[in-house]
Every structure is written in C-alpha cells, then in structure tokens.
C-alpha positions in Angstrom: 0.0 0.0 0.0 1.4 3.4 -0.9 1.6 6.3 1.6 -1.1 8.2 -0.3 -3.5 5.3 -0.2 -2.9 4.8 3.5 -3.5 8.4 4.4 -6.6 8.5 2.2 -8.0 5.4 3.9 -7.4 6.9 7.3 -9.1 10.1 6.3 -12.2 8.3 4.9 -12.5 6.2 8.1 -12.3 9.4 10.2 -14.8 11.1 7.9 -17.2 8.2 8.4 -16.6 8.4 12.2 -17.2 12.1 12.2 -20.5 11.7 10.3 -21.6 9.0 12.8 -20.7 11.2 15.8 -22.6 14.1 14.2 -25.7 12.0 13.7 -26.0 11.1 17.4 -25.2 14.6 18.6 -21.6 14.1 19.7 -20.5 17.4 18.3 -17.1 17.7 19.9 -16.1 14.2 18.8 -17.5 14.9 15.3 -15.5 18.2 15.1 -12.3 16.6 16.1 -12.7 13.8 13.5 -13.5 16.3 10.7 -10.4 18.3 11.5 -8.2 15.2 11.6 -9.7 13.9 8.4 -8.9 17.2 6.8 -5.3 16.9 7.8 -5.1 13.3 6.5 -6.6 14.2 3.2 -4.1 17.0 2.9 -1.3 14.5 3.7 -2.6 12.1 1.1 -2.6 14.9 -1.5 1.1 15.7 -0.7 2.2 12.3 -2.1 0.7 13.0 -5.5 2.9 15.9 -6.4 5.2 13.8 -8.6 2.6 14.3 -11.3 1.1 17.8 -11.1 -1.7 16.9 -13.6 -3.0 14.0 -11.4 -6.7 14.7 -10.9 -6.6 13.1 -7.5 -4.7 16.2 -6.2 -7.8 18.2 -6.7 -10.1 15.6 -5.2 -7.9 15.2 -2.1 -7.7 18.9 -1.7 -11.4 19.4 -2.0 -12.0 16.6 0.5 -9.6 18.2 2.9 -11.3 21.6 2.4 -14.8 20.1 2.9 -13.9 18.2 6.1 -12.2 21.3 7.5 -15.3 23.5 6.8 -17.5 21.1 8.6 -15.1 21.0 11.6 -14.9 24.8 11.6 -18.8 25.0 11.5 -18.9 22.8 14.6 -16.4 25.0 16.4 -19.0 27.7 16.6 -18.9 31.5 16.3 -15.2 31.9 17.0 -14.3 30.4 13.6 -15.9 32.5 10.9 -15.4 31.8 7.2 -14.8 35.0 5.2 -14.4 36.1 1.6 -11.6 38.7 1.1 -12.0 41.0 -2.0 -9.0 40.8 -4.2 -8.4 42.1 -7.8 -12.0 41.5 -9.0 -12.5 38.2 -7.2 -12.4 36.9 -3.6 -10.0 34.8 -1.6 -11.4 32.3 0.9 -10.3 32.7 4.5 -11.2 32.2 8.1 -11.4 34.7 10.9 -10.4 32.9 14.1 -11.5 34.9 17.1 -9.7 34.5 20.5 -13.2 34.3 22.1 -16.8 35.3 21.5 -16.8 38.4 23.8 -17.0 40.9 21.0 -14.0 42.7 22.6 -11.6 44.3 20.0 -8.2 42.6 20.0 -5.0 42.9 18.0 -5.4 40.7 14.9 -2.8 38.9 12.8 -3.5 38.6 9.1 -1.4 35.9 7.4 -1.1 33.4 4.6 1.1 30.5 3.9 3.4 29.7 1.0 2.5 28.2 -2.3 2.7 24.6 -0.9 0.4 25.3 2.1 -3.3 25.3 2.4 -5.8 27.6 4.1 -6.9 24.7 6.3 -3.5 24.2 7.9 -3.0 27.9 8.7 -5.1 27.7 11.9 -2.4 25.7 13.7 0.1 28.6 13.3 -2.1 31.4 14.6 -4.4 29.6 17.1 -3.3 31.7 20.1 -4.3 35.1 18.6 -7.3 36.7 16.9 -6.3 35.7 13.4 -7.5 36.2 9.8 -5.9 33.6 7.6 -6.5 33.7 3.9 -5.5 31.8 0.8 -3.3 33.6 -1.6 -4.3 33.9 -5.3 -3.2 30.6 -7.0 -2.2 29.0 -3.7 -2.9 25.4 -3.1 -6.5 24.6 -4.2 -6.7 27.6 -6.5 -3.3 26.7 -8.0 -4.3 23.1 -8.4 -7.5 24.1 -10.2 -5.6 26.5 -12.5 -2.8 23.9 -13.2 -5.3 21.2 -14.0 -7.2 23.4 -16.4 -4.0 24.4 -18.1 -2.8 20.7 -18.4 -6.2 19.6 -19.8 -6.2 22.2 -22.5 
C-alpha cells in the first residue's frame, strides 16, 4: 500500500466516524474527527505531487477543504469563514476569534506559502485573533488552475 492510499483510507475512516458522531449529537467528537480527516486528506494529497496533472490532487484537496469546513462550522462562532475581496475576485479565508466576547483585539493577518493550504494555517495562529487567507493561486486555486492548463 502506498503512503497516499494509507492516508486517504485513514481520512475516509475518520470522515465516516465524524458523520456517525454528528448523527448522534456528539458534536465535539465529530468536530475533532472532521479536523483530523482534513489533515489526513491533505497529507494524502502531498504524495501525488510527482505528477502535477493528477486529478486526485484536486479531489484530495477538495475533500480536505470540505472536512475542515464542517469541523470549523462545529467549532462555533469563534471560527468564521470569510471572503476577502482581491483584484475583482475573492479569496477564501477564516477569521479565528480569540473568544466570543466581542472585545476588540489585535489581529494577525497571514497566509502560507504556495505549498500550504488555508486549512493548515489555523495551527500557526491559534493563540491570537487571526485572519488567515488563501493567496491567489495558492494550493487549491493553484491546483484548479494547473489542472485546467494541463487539460487544454
């Protein structure tokens, strides 16, 4: 079994466990499983970079993004998905609030490099009020763009 297949299988098992936990109202367990599944899908995607045109790159990235969004939703009002206007389009992002008090706080705005994803940025700014965003043509956007170019 390849590394990618192993990580993908782990991610799908966790996704199934997350859905089961959600269906019986175990929201914290469901959230944790969704977030772990997102990480595992992202790890599986990493092992596909030997062939940039591999369509599984996009499917693994989308699965990671979807699992993360569900985990973020279950986190509550301190994790807020945002769309950041940029050059006639928008960039997806999350605003991670330190708490739900409504109190103004210093805020970090950051993004990762071209090989990072929006979903992994939380782990770098979790101690602050943080607005993390995806750069133009970063990760999922880059993979969509590259795939379109390769298929033309």
